[in-house]
Each structure stands twice: as structure tokens, then as C-alpha cells.
TORPA-4810 file (N, C-alpha, C, O; in nm, 3 decimals):
<nodes>
NODE_1_6.171_7.071_7.138_6.083_6.965_7.068_5.952_6.986_7.113_5.879_6.889_7.128_F
NODE_2_5.907_7.115_7.139_5.769_7.164_7.177_5.669_7.108_7.047_5.689_7.125_6.927_E
NODE_3_5.558_7.040_7.109_5.473_6.988_7.009_5.532_6.891_6.919_5.473_6.869_6.814_D
NODE_4_5.646_6.825_6.946_5.690_6.735_6.860_5.705_6.603_6.936_5.762_6.601_7.045_I
NODE_5_5.648_6.481_6.873_5.643_6.357_6.939_5.798_6.292_6.919_5.854_6.238_7.015_N
NODE_6_5.854_6.300_6.806_5.969_6.231_6.797_6.068_6.319_6.743_6.061_6.351_6.624_N
NODE_7_6.166_6.367_6.822_6.259_6.470_6.775_6.393_6.381_6.766_6.403_6.270_6.819_G
NODE_8_6.488_6.441_6.696_6.622_6.388_6.688_6.739_6.478_6.738_6.729_6.600_6.720_E
NODE_9_6.847_6.427_6.797_6.953_6.510_6.826_7.071_6.434_6.774_7.077_6.312_6.789_I
NODE_10_7.179_6.511_6.704_7.289_6.457_6.667_7.417_6.529_6.705_7.437_6.647_6.675_E
NODE_11_7.499_6.455_6.769_7.618_6.523_6.813_7.748_6.469_6.749_7.780_6.350_6.759_I
NODE_12_7.825_6.566_6.678_7.938_6.522_6.614_8.054_6.569_6.674_8.052_6.690_6.693_I
NODE_13_8.172_6.501_6.715_8.274_6.546_6.776_8.402_6.511_6.665_8.420_6.396_6.623_I
NODE_14_8.484_6.623_6.625_8.579_6.602_6.528_8.709_6.650_6.607_8.703_6.747_6.683_S
NODE_15_8.817_6.584_6.589_8.940_6.612_6.637_9.035_6.661_6.525_9.074_6.593_6.430_D
NODE_16_9.064_6.779_6.549_9.180_6.858_6.446_9.307_6.870_6.523_9.321_6.841_6.642_Y
NODE_17_9.393_6.913_6.446_9.529_6.936_6.485_9.536_7.016_6.620_9.600_6.976_6.717_E
NODE_18_9.475_7.118_6.617_9.469_7.226_6.735_9.357_7.244_6.806_9.361_7.297_6.917_K
NODE_19_9.241_7.201_6.749_9.111_7.227_6.809_9.017_7.081_6.810_9.032_6.988_6.730_D
NODE_20_8.928_7.086_6.907_8.827_7.007_6.901_8.713_7.073_6.859_8.695_7.184_6.909_I
NODE_21_8.608_7.019_6.757_8.492_7.074_6.719_8.378_6.991_6.769_8.377_6.870_6.745_I
NODE_22_8.279_7.050_6.841_8.175_6.973_6.881_8.044_7.028_6.812_8.019_7.148_6.824_I
NODE_23_7.964_6.952_6.746_7.844_7.014_6.666_7.715_6.926_6.731_7.713_6.805_6.750_Q
NODE_24_7.622_7.010_6.756_7.489_6.979_6.804_7.390_7.024_6.703_7.386_7.139_6.659_Y
NODE_25_7.304_6.919_6.666_7.212_6.951_6.570_7.088_6.881_6.617_7.096_6.767_6.661_I
NODE_26_6.969_6.948_6.607_6.838_6.891_6.649_6.739_6.912_6.542_6.759_6.982_6.442_D
NODE_27_6.622_6.841_6.570_6.518_6.862_6.460_6.397_6.938_6.524_6.283_6.928_6.477_S
NODE_28_6.424_7.009_6.624_6.322_7.085_6.701_6.259_7.177_6.618_6.261_7.165_6.495_G
NODE_29_6.191_7.290_6.687_6.113_7.395_6.611_6.207_7.513_6.572_6.161_7.604_6.503_I
NODE_30_6.338_7.516_6.613_6.412_7.622_6.593_6.387_7.739_6.674_6.323_7.715_6.776_G
NODE_31_6.421_7.866_6.654_6.389_7.981_6.718_6.363_8.105_6.640_6.415_8.113_6.528_C
NODE_32_6.292_8.200_6.683_6.239_8.314_6.615_6.380_8.416_6.610_6.483_8.400_6.674_T
NODE_33_6.349_8.515_6.518_6.452_8.606_6.486_6.484_8.681_6.624_6.599_8.711_6.654_E
NODE_34_6.383_8.707_6.699_6.394_8.779_6.827_6.469_8.696_6.925_6.549_8.751_7.000_D
NODE_35_6.447_8.555_6.930_6.525_8.477_7.020_6.664_8.470_6.973_6.746_8.472_7.065_D
NODE_36_6.719_8.462_6.841_6.842_8.466_6.789_6.915_8.559_6.857_7.025_8.522_6.899_K
NODE_37_6.871_8.694_6.881_6.958_8.793_6.934_6.976_8.807_7.086_7.037_8.894_7.149_N
NODE_38_6.904_8.696_7.132_6.909_8.705_7.284_6.920_8.560_7.344_6.883_8.537_7.459_K
NODE_39_6.968_8.469_7.264_6.975_8.333_7.287_7.088_8.304_7.408_7.063_8.218_7.491_I
NODE_40_7.193_8.369_7.413_7.287_8.367_7.506_7.272_8.455_7.626_7.357_8.449_7.715_F
NODE_41_7.178_8.530_7.636_7.149_8.651_7.731_7.109_8.575_7.873_7.030_8.480_7.869_D
NODE_42_7.154_8.612_7.972_7.122_8.547_8.108_6.972_8.585_8.139_6.931_8.701_8.129_P
NODE_43_6.895_8.482_8.176_6.755_8.483_8.233_6.672_8.491_8.122_6.555_8.515_8.149_F
NODE_44_6.705_8.476_7.980_6.614_8.490_7.876_6.551_8.342_7.850_6.617_8.242_7.825_Y
NODE_45_6.423_8.347_7.861_6.355_8.221_7.839_6.198_8.256_7.809_6.146_8.355_7.860_T
NODE_46_6.129_8.172_7.727_5.993_8.189_7.717_5.915_8.091_7.778_5.797_8.075_7.747_K
NODE_47_5.983_8.015_7.877_5.921_7.895_7.942_5.945_7.930_8.110_5.964_7.835_8.186_K
NODE_48_5.943_8.041_8.154_5.949_8.082_8.287_5.832_8.023_8.362_5.856_7.978_8.474_R
NODE_49_5.715_8.017_8.318_5.606_7.958_8.383_5.609_7.794_8.410_5.537_7.727_8.485_A
NODE_50_5.713_7.754_8.326_5.710_7.605_8.343_5.848_7.572_8.422_5.898_7.460_8.416_S
NODE_51_5.900_7.671_8.491_6.004_7.635_8.586_6.146_7.671_8.522_6.245_7.646_8.591_G
NODE_52_6.162_7.724_8.405_6.282_7.754_8.340_6.344_7.870_8.382_6.269_7.968_8.384_H
NODE_53_6.477_7.892_8.422_6.523_8.021_8.465_6.600_8.087_8.344_6.641_8.202_8.361_I
NODE_54_6.622_8.026_8.229_6.703_8.089_8.115_6.847_8.115_8.133_6.903_8.215_8.088_G
NODE_55_6.911_8.013_8.207_7.063_8.026_8.220_7.135_7.928_8.152_7.256_7.950_8.147_L
NODE_56_7.094_7.825_8.097_7.164_7.701_8.050_7.251_7.761_7.927_7.372_7.743_7.933_G
NODE_57_7.201_7.825_7.824_7.285_7.868_7.726_7.384_7.985_7.771_7.490_8.003_7.711_L
NODE_58_7.348_8.054_7.867_7.442_8.153_7.914_7.565_8.107_7.987_7.675_8.164_7.985_T
NODE_59_7.529_7.986_8.057_7.645_7.910_8.115_7.731_7.834_8.024_7.853_7.825_8.041_I
NODE_60_7.670_7.782_7.932_7.745_7.702_7.817_7.832_7.817_7.750_7.954_7.800_7.744_L
NODE_61_7.780_7.923_7.705_7.854_8.029_7.640_7.985_8.069_7.727_8.098_8.069_7.678_H
NODE_62_7.958_8.101_7.855_8.056_8.154_7.937_8.159_8.046_7.947_8.277_8.076_7.931_N
NODE_63_8.123_7.919_7.972_8.246_7.806_7.993_8.323_7.789_7.861_8.444_7.768_7.862_I
NODE_64_8.253_7.799_7.748_8.312_7.773_7.622_8.401_7.893_7.595_8.515_7.865_7.558_V
NODE_65_8.372_8.018_7.608_8.433_8.120_7.573_8.531_8.194_7.679_8.620_8.270_7.640_T
NODE_66_8.510_8.169_7.805_8.595_8.234_7.910_8.683_8.135_7.958_8.804_8.155_7.952_H
NODE_67_8.631_8.010_8.014_8.722_7.908_8.070_8.786_7.817_7.972_8.900_7.785_8.005_K
NODE_68_8.741_7.764_7.856_8.795_7.694_7.760_8.853_7.780_7.644_8.910_7.726_7.549_L
NODE_69_8.836_7.919_7.653_8.903_8.005_7.542_8.856_7.958_7.401_8.931_7.975_7.305_K
NODE_70_8.748_7.905_7.388_8.690_7.867_7.264_8.587_7.955_7.207_8.565_8.067_7.253_G
NODE_71_8.516_7.900_7.093_8.411_8.004_7.041_8.295_7.915_7.021_8.314_7.794_7.013_E
NODE_72_8.166_7.970_7.012_8.049_7.901_7.007_7.960_7.973_6.926_7.949_8.092_6.953_I
NODE_73_7.887_7.922_6.822_7.807_7.986_6.726_7.683_7.895_6.721_7.679_7.787_6.781_S
NODE_74_7.576_7.947_6.642_7.462_7.862_6.633_7.389_7.920_6.505_7.407_8.033_6.458_F
NODE_75_7.302_7.823_6.455_7.223_7.848_6.343_7.067_7.790_6.374_7.051_7.682_6.431_K
NODE_76_6.967_7.866_6.336_6.831_7.827_6.356_6.735_7.845_6.240_6.726_7.950_6.176_S
NODE_77_6.668_7.739_6.217_6.581_7.763_6.091_6.450_7.714_6.150_6.426_7.599_6.187_Y
NODE_78_6.357_7.835_6.155_6.217_7.808_6.222_6.159_7.683_6.164_6.161_7.648_6.046_K
NODE_79_6.108_7.620_6.265_6.035_7.475_6.227_6.127_7.379_6.167_6.080_7.276_6.120_N
NODE_80_6.261_7.400_6.164_6.355_7.297_6.115_6.461_7.266_6.212_6.548_7.187_6.175_R
NODE_81_6.467_7.312_6.324_6.567_7.280_6.420_6.689_7.390_6.444_6.693_7.499_6.386_G
NODE_82_6.772_7.352_6.524_6.878_7.437_6.574_7.002_7.370_6.589_6.997_7.258_6.640_L
NODE_83_7.108_7.414_6.554_7.249_7.375_6.547_7.349_7.468_6.618_7.348_7.589_6.600_G
NODE_84_7.432_7.409_6.697_7.549_7.457_6.776_7.684_7.408_6.724_7.702_7.289_6.698_F
NODE_85_7.781_7.504_6.711_7.907_7.460_6.685_7.997_7.515_6.797_7.994_7.633_6.834_K
NODE_86_8.075_7.425_6.846_8.162_7.470_6.960_8.299_7.438_6.927_8.323_7.321_6.899_I
NODE_87_8.395_7.523_6.925_8.539_7.499_6.895_8.614_7.530_6.999_8.613_7.645_7.043_K
NODE_88_8.687_7.433_7.055_8.766_7.444_7.173_8.926_7.408_7.141_8.955_7.301_7.088_I
NODE_89_9.013_7.490_7.171_9.152_7.467_7.152_9.198_7.365_7.248_9.167_7.362_7.367_P
NODE_90_9.285_7.271_7.180_9.327_7.159_7.263_9.424_7.201_7.372_9.435_7.139_7.478_K
NODE_91_9.487_7.298_7.345_9.593_7.360_7.444_9.572_7.523_7.450_9.592_7.599_7.355_I
NODE_92_9.529_7.559_7.575_9.529_7.713_7.586_9.616_7.736_7.700_9.644_7.652_7.786_F
NODE_93_9.663_7.878_7.694_9.758_7.933_7.788_9.668_8.013_7.883_9.620_8.117_7.838_N
NODE_94_9.642_7.981_8.001_9.558_8.053_8.095_9.635_8.186_8.168_9.662_8.186_8.288_E
NODE_95_9.659_8.275_8.095_9.720_8.394_8.147_9.885_8.373_8.175_9.948_8.455_8.242_G
NODE_96_9.937_8.268_8.125_10.082_8.241_8.156_10.167_8.289_8.048_10.130_8.267_7.932_K
NODE_97_10.269_8.348_8.068_10.380_8.371_7.960_10.445_8.250_7.908_10.449_8.153_7.983_S
NODE_98_10.501_8.240_7.781_10.550_8.120_7.735_10.690_8.090_7.818_10.738_7.977_7.808_E
NODE_99_10.751_8.180_7.891_10.866_8.147_7.966_10.837_8.100_8.107_10.934_8.081_8.182_N
NODE_100_10.716_8.079_8.151_10.681_8.015_8.269_10.675_7.873_8.259_10.645_7.806_8.358_N
</nodes>
């Protein structure tokens, strides 16, 4: 919400038969095309001088995809905001066979 006095964040959680879908939508400034290609990269930030280290979205991506066996995607519209969609299976088999 850089240079925006009143931003909005909307979080929608939907319960489906096999999955939970979490959607995050904000009214911020979005990101550039260059940012889109690096958004989940470790240590990628444009705010290092302000103390940011660029690990937040990397950690989120790793938790969703590796630990929860889910999916995460995002859309950005420059000067119109950013949205994330997280899909997490309700039940996942963490390296166990069905016979265990």
C-alpha cells in the first residue's frame, strides 16, 4: 500500500469437498512484470533499505507447496492490486502408502 492512505484487503475462505481455497485480494499498487517473475524467490525485495529481507512469500510458497501439498498462484494488476489463491487439500498422504 505504498503511497496509499486507505487500502483494502479481502480474504475469502471456501470449503470444497476435497480442498480448502483461500483467496487474498488487496487494493495496493500491484507489482511490475519483473516482480512477477521473482515474487517467490528467496531474498527478493525492493525494500531492503527499510529492513525487509524478502523471505515472506518464499516461506508462504514453501509451506503451501511442500508441507501442505497445495498450490499457490497470484495475479497482479499494476496500480490495481494483488491477489493470491491458495488451494490446500483437506487430506494429504505425507509419504505413506495406503496400506500403512
